[in-house]
N, C-alpha and C positions, 0 to 999 in steps of 0.2 A: 504494500500500500504506500502511496506517495501523497505528498501535499502539493497542490498547485500554487504557484507564485503569481499567477495572472499573466505571466510572460510566456507561457507554453512549456516552461521547464518544470518538471515534477520533482520536488524535493524528496529524497529518500526518507522513508519512515524508519526510525530506529527506536529501540526500547532501552531502558536504563537499568544497568546492574550497579548497585552500590555494594562494593566488596570491602568488608571490614576484617581486620584482625581482632581477635579477642583482646580484652583488657589484660593488664599486667597480672602475673601470678608469681608465687614464690615456690621454687622447685626444691629448696633445701631449708630444713627447719633450723632452729637455733643450735641444735646439737651437731649440725652438719649432715644429718641423714637426708637421703633423697625422699621427696614426697612423690607418690605415684602420679605420673603425668596424666594418667587417664581419669584421675579423680580430683586433681588439685582445683580449688576454687579461685576466684579472683581475690587479690589482696586489696587493701584499702585504696592504693593507687589505681588498681585496675577498675574498681567500682567507680571511682571518680572519672576515669577516662570514658567508661561506658555511658555514664550519666551526661558527660559533656557532649559526646557524640549524639545522644538522643536530643539534647537541647538544640544542637546545631541543625538537626533535621527538622525539629519543631519550628525553629525560627524561620526556616525556609518553606514551611508548609508542605513538606514532603510527606507523602503517604505511600505505604507499601501494599502492593497487591499480594505478594508472597514474602515470607521470611523463612530462610533456611539456615540451619546451623549444622555443624558436623555431628553433633550429638555428645561430644565431650563436654563435661560440665562447664568449663570456662567459656565455651562458645554459647551455650544455652543461656548462662547467666548474663553474659554481655547482651545478647539479643533481648532478654527479658527487661533489662534495665533501660536499653534504648527505647523499647516500646512504651515502658512506663513513663518515661520523660515526655514522650510524644502524646500520651493519652490515647494510644492506638491499641485496640484489643484485637490482635491478630494471632492466630495459632502459629506455632513455630514447627515447621517441617524439619525432619532429620534426614541428612544424606551422609551415611557412613563412608561413602567413597571419598568424601572430602575431609576425613580425619587427617591429622598431621602426618608428615613423612615419618616412617617407622624406623626407629633406631634399633641397633643391636644393644648389647650390654657394654658400657664403657670399660668394665673390668676385663672384657675379652680382647680389648685392643691393646697391643703392646705400648708401653709408656712412651717410646720414642715416636709413635705414630699418632698419639692421642690428640695433639693440637691440630694436626691436619685432618683427623677424623671428625673433630668438632666443627672446624671452620671451612674445610675444603668444599663441602657440598654447597656452600653459599659464597664461593670466592670466584667472582668474574663469570665468564661463560663456562658452564659446567657440562662435561660430557655425560651422556646418558648412562654410562657404566659406573659412574662414581657412586659409592655407597655413603649413606649418612650413618656415621658411627658404627660401621660394620653391618648395617641393616639394609633397608630398602634402597634401591638405586633410583637415580633421577628418572631413568627410563620407565621403571615400574611405577613411579609416582605419576608420570604423564599417562601411563596406561590405565590407571583407575580414575584420575581426575577428569580427563578430557571426555570420555563417554558420558559421564554425568552432566558435564557442561553442555554437551550436544543435546542431551535429553531436555535440559532446561530450556534451551533455545527453541526446541521443537514444541514446547508447551505454549499454546496461544492464549492461555488464560491470564497472563500478566503483562503489564506495561512497565511497572517499576518493581524491582525485586531487591531485597537485602540478603546478602550472604554474609554470615559471620563465621569465619574460618580461621586459618592458621598461617604463620609466616611462610613456611615452605610451600603449602598449597596455594597461597595467594601469589607467590612468585611464579608458580607453574601457570596459573591462569593469566597473570599479567604478561608473562613471556609469550604465551600463546596469542594473546591479543596484540602485543607489540609486533609480532612477526606475522600478523594477519592470518593466523591459523596454523602456525608452525610449531615445532617442538624444540627450538633452541631455548635453553634454560639460562636466564640471567640471574645468577645468584646474588649479584651486587645491587639488586633493587631493594632498597631499605623498606622495611615494614615495621614501623613502630607499633608497640602494643596500643590497641584502641584506635588505630588509624583507619581512615576511610579512603577508598579508591572509587573512581567513577568511570564506568565503561559503557559505551553505547554499542548496541548490536543491531544489525540489519538482517534481512532475510538470507542473504548470501553468506556461505561459511566464512569467506574472507572479509566480510563487512564488519570491521571492528573500528571503533574510534576510542582512543585512550584519552579520556577527558581530564582525569586528575589522579595523581599517585601520592600515597603516603601523607595525606592531610591528617594531622593530629590535632583535633579540636582544642585540647588544653594548652598545646604549645605548637602552634602552626608553623613557626619559623625554626623549630628544632634547635634553638639557640645554644643549648648546653650539651648537645650530644655530638660526639665525634666517633664513637665506636659502634660497631654493629651489635645486634642483639646476640648473635652467636659468640662474639668475642667476650661480651659481658657474661654470658652464661658459662663459658669456659673458665673465666676467672672465678666465678662463683663455685664451679665444680672443683677447681684446684684448691680453693680456700676450704671447701667442705672436707677434702681429703686430709687437710692438715689439722682439722678440728679434733 
């Protein structure tokens, strides 16, 4: 469907995907023990980030036809808080194919490879055979993320959708959009916790418009951040082993 401009040119019709990363979480407790990443809730900062995103959507009078989370608690809680700030009562659909890239066990990775295992999967343009912490490869991530994305695009019931997902999954979707339907993975696309991306999609598989990347409502200029989320997580992991 297109929109006429009165000049004979039909403007392409596109739909809007708002792609969020979940709010901040704490993966290591005060004793240095790892908290199960499949159950970890938002921390205080993460709740504030989700609330700020919800207020930003409300201020712009955005309404969602569908809301989809990966199903991990940190994505569901983020979506719930966004909707609460908007005063929108919409059910949250779950798409397990969009759970975060699956890691192996850090303890199974030799110490001399540990830094590369943490950071390598998000370092520049990443080959599909690269594993995340000895676990899932980038290629396998694409293999499960992209069919669910194609199914979403094939669903005619929505015009504006909110996806609340994860840093690695968001990079796969953004990379796919930036390459107009390709599988090149740009690991260096920053995804702050609680950030919002905006993508427009048309009917053709290659019809992607990347409208906005990594907008963080509480701190839109990212003034105080110079490190990546994986660098900071690795630093926390090293500190936890010394505790």
